[in-house]
C-alpha positions, -999 to +999 in steps of 0.1 A: +327-391+664+351-389+693+379-413+704+396-414+738+425-435+748+434-449+782+463-467+797+472-503+787+456-501+752+420-491+762+401-472+735+366-457+739+348-445+707+315-426+703+298-444+674+263-448+658+252-484+655+221-486+635+203-455+647+216-457+683+245-436+697+268-459+717+302-460+733+324-488+720+351-501+744+380-520+730+414-532+743+445-535+722+471-561+733+501-562+710+488-564+674+453-577+684+423-557+693+396-571+716+361-557+719+351-553+755+316-541+749+292-513+741+277-488+765+247-465+763+258-442+790+292-429+803+285-444+838+285-479+822+322-475+812+334-486+846+318-520+841+343-525+812+373-515+832+375-478+820+386-451+845+373-418+831+401-399+849+427-417+828+411-411+793+428-387+769+412-375+737+426-391+706+431-366+677+429-392+650+399-393+627+377-424+621+393-428+587+427-432+604+414-459+628+424-495+624+393-505+645+366-498+619+359-535+615+347-540+651 
């Protein structure tokens, strides 16, 4: 799945939860990661403080991610 990073520690990940494709929005502050929420469409990302124009694709794989526990 894909991962995109934004300023100030924002991370958006395309995931499958159960049998539903979702976008998971989290926010990293220092060493802590906070879940902001899940979105079913890209247009919902703004409700979680995500500006699409500021997202950059993250080249790491899901195996490299420290956020798999969310």
